[in-house]
C-alpha positions, 0 to 999 in steps of 0.5 A: 500499499503506497501513500504517494508523494506529499508535494502539492506540486507533485500530487499522484494523479486520481482517476475519474473513478476514484473511491474516497473513504473518510477517516476520523481522527479523535482523541483527549485534548492536546493528544496530537490529533492536528499534528497527525493529520499535518504530518501525512496529508499530501495537502496543506490541511485545513485547521481549525486553530484558535489561540487559548485565552484566559477563559479556557484557564478553568475549562481545559485541563493542560496538565501535562501539555503546558506548552501548548497555546492552541486548540482545535475548535471545529476540525481538521481536514487532510487528504491522501491518495493512496493511489489511483483508485482511492483517495482518504480524507481524514477528519481530526476532531476537537478535543474539548467536551464542549465541542463534542457535540460535533463528533456525531456528524464528523463520523457520519459515513466514516469507514473507521477511526482512529483513537490517539492516545497520550499514555500519560494522560490515559483517561482523557481517552475513555470517552473517544473509546466508548464513542466509537464502541457504542456507535459501532466504528471500527477504530485503532489506538495509536499511543503517541510517544512523545520524544520517542519514549514508550512509557506504557506497553501495548498490554497495559495500555489495553487492559487500562482502556478495556480495549478488546483483544481485536482491535489494533494498538500501536506505538507511533510518533504523530509527528513522523509521516512514516508512523502515521501512514502505518498507522492508517495502513492499520486501520484500513486492513482492519476495516477490511478483515471485519468487513470480509468476516461480516460478509462471510457471516452473512453468507453463512446465515443465508438457508441453503437450498 
């Protein structure tokens, strides 16, 4: 699976019959969603970053991310051309609870989601995991290893967030394109496996005549 050239001056050719797929990138406040979309998008990503003001001091928990000065207030948007036949559109969700009303719209029509996890603040990711579980949206978990440090094992993350055994969990660095690319590939492959299993189960359920 090839993600092509990220240069907008040398973008991959797209067939007029190309299929597009929507992927949602979600997670807690300040976990790295905007960074992830920007690291892999072949176009200049559309972001809705706003400067954090004094009014957010008692609303947004910035413990552990003291250097953060902006926040996504609507969504992030990026695009990746897999090949001439398949295009992925990435939609990053806002992280603060007061903007969660937008998640229902952002997830509409998505084939799957990436839940980005900050190992230092696991509690912030419970809501994202619960959301996709409740909506029946396939997802993978990306453990964002800040500064290359993996403070938790995948098994510890799975147990702490009560992630099902079949859901892929991967260590990643949201700043690095190759790492982000591998995470998205894992999601697409997981969705294809799930759809294949569902199709097989459907065929088996049909009475033979």
